Z-matrix of the N, CA and C atoms (Angstrom, degrees):
N
C 1 1.450
C 2 1.518 1 107.79
N 3 1.331 2 116.07 1 132.81
C 4 1.455 3 118.45 2 179.61
C 5 1.539 4 109.93 3 -86.92
N 6 1.328 5 117.84 4 162.28
C 7 1.469 6 121.44 5 -176.65
C 8 1.528 7 113.68 6 -59.78
N 9 1.352 8 117.18 7 -32.53
C 10 1.457 9 120.12 8 -179.78
C 11 1.528 10 110.78 9 -64.61
N 12 1.338 11 117.60 10 -43.16
C 13 1.460 12 121.82 11 178.49
C 14 1.524 13 110.50 12 -62.09
N 15 1.321 14 117.22 13 -40.16
C 16 1.454 15 121.51 14 179.48
C 17 1.522 16 111.25 15 -64.16
N 18 1.336 17 116.29 16 -42.39
C 19 1.462 18 121.12 17 -179.70
C 20 1.532 19 110.46 18 -66.27
N 21 1.321 20 117.25 19 -40.78
C 22 1.459 21 121.40 20 179.12
C 23 1.519 22 110.09 21 -63.12
N 24 1.319 23 117.26 22 -42.81
C 25 1.461 24 121.32 23 177.90
C 26 1.514 25 111.10 24 -61.66
N 27 1.326 26 117.49 25 -42.28
C 28 1.459 27 121.73 26 179.89
C 29 1.524 28 110.59 27 -64.94
N 30 1.332 29 118.25 28 -41.03
C 31 1.460 30 121.21 29 178.19
C 32 1.523 31 111.22 30 -62.56
N 33 1.322 32 116.60 31 -42.15
C 34 1.461 33 120.70 32 178.85
C 35 1.522 34 110.56 33 -65.09
N 36 1.325 35 117.30 34 -41.71
C 37 1.465 36 121.02 35 178.04
C 38 1.524 37 110.92 36 -63.17
N 39 1.335 38 117.41 37 -42.19
C 40 1.466 39 120.94 38 178.81
C 41 1.525 40 110.93 39 -63.95
N 42 1.330 41 117.31 40 -40.82
C 43 1.462 42 121.07 41 179.22
C 44 1.524 43 110.44 42 -63.61
N 45 1.332 44 116.46 43 -41.80
C 46 1.459 45 120.78 44 178.34
C 47 1.517 46 110.95 45 -64.78
N 48 1.319 47 117.15 46 -41.76
C 49 1.463 48 121.42 47 178.91
C 50 1.522 49 110.73 48 -64.08
N 51 1.343 50 116.86 49 -42.72
C 52 1.466 51 120.64 50 178.81
C 53 1.521 52 110.67 51 -63.80
N 54 1.337 53 116.51 52 -42.90
C 55 1.463 54 120.50 53 179.30
C 56 1.522 55 109.86 54 -63.41
N 57 1.311 56 117.68 55 -44.67
C 58 1.457 57 121.09 56 179.03
C 59 1.519 58 110.92 57 -61.11
N 60 1.305 59 117.47 58 -41.30
C 61 1.461 60 121.09 59 178.75
C 62 1.522 61 110.71 60 -64.74
N 63 1.330 62 117.41 61 -39.55
C 64 1.464 63 121.22 62 178.22
C 65 1.523 64 110.86 63 -65.71
N 66 1.319 65 116.90 64 -42.94
C 67 1.465 66 120.79 65 179.17
C 68 1.526 67 110.04 66 -64.02
N 69 1.312 68 117.17 67 -44.08
C 70 1.466 69 120.30 68 178.16
C 71 1.522 70 111.43 69 -62.35
N 72 1.332 71 117.30 70 -39.83
C 73 1.464 72 120.80 71 177.82
C 74 1.524 73 110.43 72 -63.73
N 75 1.328 74 117.00 73 -40.56
C 76 1.460 75 120.86 74 178.35
C 77 1.524 76 110.74 75 -65.69
N 78 1.317 77 117.14 76 -41.81
C 79 1.466 78 120.32 77 177.40
C 80 1.527 79 110.94 78 -62.16
N 81 1.320 80 116.47 79 -38.10
C 82 1.468 81 120.31 80 177.05
C 83 1.528 82 110.18 81 -64.50
N 84 1.333 83 117.08 82 -40.69
C 85 1.467 84 120.80 83 177.92
C 86 1.531 85 111.14 84 -64.17
N 87 1.322 86 116.92 85 -39.68
C 88 1.461 87 120.28 86 177.35
C 89 1.528 88 109.38 87 -63.11
N 90 1.315 89 116.70 88 -41.89
C 91 1.465 90 120.54 89 176.47
C 92 1.517 91 111.71 90 -59.49
N 93 1.322 92 116.63 91 -40.84
C 94 1.470 93 120.89 92 177.37
C 95 1.526 94 110.85 93 -63.30
N 96 1.337 95 116.42 94 -40.70
C 97 1.467 96 120.69 95 179.19
C 98 1.525 97 110.66 96 -63.28
N 99 1.312 98 116.63 97 -42.14
C 100 1.464 99 121.03 98 179.65
C 101 1.527 100 110.07 99 -60.88
N 102 1.320 101 116.35 100 -39.32
C 103 1.463 102 120.54 101 -178.68
C 104 1.525 103 113.41 102 -82.28
N 105 1.315 104 118.36 103 -14.09
C 106 1.466 105 121.70 104 -173.98
C 107 1.523 106 113.63 105 -91.02
N 108 1.312 107 118.40 106 -16.38
C 109 1.459 108 119.54 107 -173.91
C 110 1.527 109 110.89 108 -142.27
N 111 1.309 110 114.97 109 146.43
C 112 1.464 111 120.73 110 173.33
C 113 1.525 112 111.24 111 -96.38
N 114 1.325 113 116.63 112 -3.92
C 115 1.464 114 122.20 113 179.75
C 116 1.527 115 108.94 114 -86.36
N 117 1.328 116 115.93 115 104.48
C 118 1.468 117 120.69 116 -175.54
C 119 1.520 118 112.06 117 -60.44
N 120 1.330 119 118.51 118 -39.67
C 121 1.463 120 120.40 119 179.31
C 122 1.528 121 111.14 120 -61.34
N 123 1.310 122 116.51 121 -40.50
C 124 1.470 123 120.94 122 178.26
C 125 1.525 124 111.18 123 -65.08
N 126 1.320 125 116.38 124 -43.76
C 127 1.470 126 121.01 125 179.40
C 128 1.527 127 110.36 126 -63.16
N 129 1.320 128 117.37 127 -43.99
C 130 1.466 129 120.61 128 -179.52
C 131 1.523 130 111.66 129 -66.55
N 132 1.332 131 117.35 130 -40.28
C 133 1.465 132 120.33 131 178.95
C 134 1.523 133 110.72 132 -64.56
N 135 1.308 134 117.16 133 -44.95
C 136 1.467 135 120.72 134 -179.90
C 137 1.531 136 110.72 135 -67.05
N 138 1.313 137 117.20 136 -39.71
C 139 1.467 138 121.03 137 178.00
C 140 1.526 139 110.85 138 -63.44
N 141 1.335 140 116.45 139 -40.97
C 142 1.471 141 120.35 140 177.95
C 143 1.523 142 110.41 141 -61.51
N 144 1.331 143 116.91 142 -40.65
C 145 1.465 144 120.52 143 178.66
C 146 1.529 145 110.88 144 -65.11
N 147 1.312 146 117.45 145 -38.81
C 148 1.467 147 120.49 146 178.89
C 149 1.527 148 111.13 147 -68.73
N 150 1.315 149 116.72 148 -39.78
C 151 1.470 150 120.90 149 178.81
C 152 1.527 151 110.61 150 -64.52
N 153 1.325 152 116.66 151 -33.43
C 154 1.469 153 121.43 152 -179.29
C 155 1.531 154 111.37 153 -59.85
N 156 1.311 155 118.17 154 -23.04
C 157 1.475 156 121.20 155 176.41
C 158 1.527 157 111.55 156 -59.29
N 159 1.328 158 116.09 157 -30.69
C 160 1.467 159 120.72 158 -173.58
C 161 1.523 160 113.36 159 -110.64
N 162 1.327 161 116.39 160 -25.76
C 163 1.460 162 120.91 161 -179.60
C 164 1.524 163 107.12 162 -127.26
N 165 1.303 164 116.66 163 111.67
C 166 1.463 165 120.76 164 -177.57
C 167 1.523 166 109.07 165 -82.18
N 168 1.320 167 115.82 166 79.60
C 169 1.458 168 120.92 167 -177.20
C 170 1.525 169 111.44 168 -87.12
N 171 1.319 170 114.91 169 157.12
C 172 1.461 171 121.57 170 171.66
C 173 1.518 172 110.24 171 -103.58
N 174 1.336 173 115.53 172 -30.77
C 175 1.453 174 120.91 173 175.57
C 176 1.526 175 107.97 174 -129.48
N 177 1.312 176 114.60 175 147.13
C 178 1.466 177 120.45 176 -176.21
C 179 1.520 178 106.99 177 -147.56
N 180 1.298 179 117.30 178 135.48
C 181 1.457 180 119.84 179 179.63
C 182 1.509 181 111.92 180 -144.00
N 183 1.311 182 114.60 181 149.19
C 184 1.457 183 121.82 182 175.13
C 185 1.521 184 106.93 183 -122.87
N 186 1.316 185 115.33 184 124.18
C 187 1.460 186 122.12 185 177.04
C 188 1.520 187 107.95 186 -109.49
N 189 1.325 188 115.87 187 141.43
C 190 1.462 189 120.18 188 179.59
C 191 1.523 190 109.04 189 -127.50
N 192 1.339 191 114.99 190 147.70
C 193 1.460 192 119.68 191 176.06
C 194 1.520 193 109.24 192 -62.62
N 195 1.314 194 116.51 193 141.10
C 196 1.457 195 123.05 194 179.76
C 197 1.513 196 108.97 195 -123.41
N 198 1.313 197 115.34 196 153.25
C 199 1.467 198 120.87 197 174.86
C 200 1.514 199 111.91 198 59.88
N 201 1.323 200 114.84 199 -125.79
C 202 1.467 201 120.02 200 -178.01
C 203 1.527 202 112.42 201 -83.87
N 204 1.320 203 117.16 202 8.88
C 205 1.463 204 121.45 203 178.49
C 206 1.507 205 114.04 204 87.98
N 207 1.317 206 117.28 205 8.98
C 208 1.464 207 119.76 206 -177.70
C 209 1.523 208 113.30 207 -90.90
N 210 1.336 209 116.95 208 -5.82
C 211 1.461 210 118.65 209 176.33
C 212 1.530 211 110.35 210 -146.41
N 213 1.327 212 114.62 211 162.59
C 214 1.459 213 121.61 212 -178.12
C 215 1.525 214 110.26 213 -109.03
N 216 1.309 215 115.81 214 148.35
C 217 1.458 216 121.53 215 176.83
C 218 1.518 217 108.53 216 -127.36
N 219 1.334 218 115.56 217 137.85
C 220 1.465 219 120.38 218 175.52
C 221 1.522 220 108.37 219 -62.87
N 222 1.321 221 117.43 220 125.34
C 223 1.461 222 120.69 221 179.60
C 224 1.524 223 112.23 222 -109.73
N 225 1.335 224 115.76 223 -32.23
C 226 1.459 225 120.31 224 -177.56
C 227 1.517 226 108.09 225 -154.15
N 228 1.335 227 115.71 226 141.00
C 229 1.464 228 117.75 227 177.01
C 230 1.517 229 111.30 228 -154.15
N 231 1.310 230 114.19 229 155.43
C 232 1.459 231 123.23 230 173.48
C 233 1.521 232 105.75 231 -131.08
N 234 1.327 233 116.52 232 129.78
C 235 1.457 234 120.91 233 177.62
C 236 1.509 235 114.83 234 89.64
N 237 1.327 236 117.70 235 -3.09
C 238 1.466 237 122.25 236 176.20
C 239 1.524 238 108.39 237 -100.54
N 240 1.327 239 118.05 238 151.49
C 241 1.462 240 119.07 239 172.72
C 242 1.528 241 110.09 240 -62.03
N 243 1.312 242 116.86 241 146.62
C 244 1.472 243 122.02 242 -176.45
C 245 1.529 244 112.59 243 -57.40
N 246 1.330 245 117.75 244 -38.15
C 247 1.467 246 121.07 245 -178.48
C 248 1.503 247 110.39 246 -77.01
């Protein structure tokens, strides 16, 4: 293996480690948001904003089980029509 290949591998490993650390930090922040508020809409909005750091979405939705758990209901969304 030549030195250039070794350096490229190390750069890729460092980038992966940095990305993993950023994702873990974001997950920790989402956990803090969940524990900081009883307002589900506020928690979902803040979580969506934190997720946007890593996934540049145009539309975002959260579906939750309803009733006996046999169907899903839209609970929160960004980029979808209100109805």
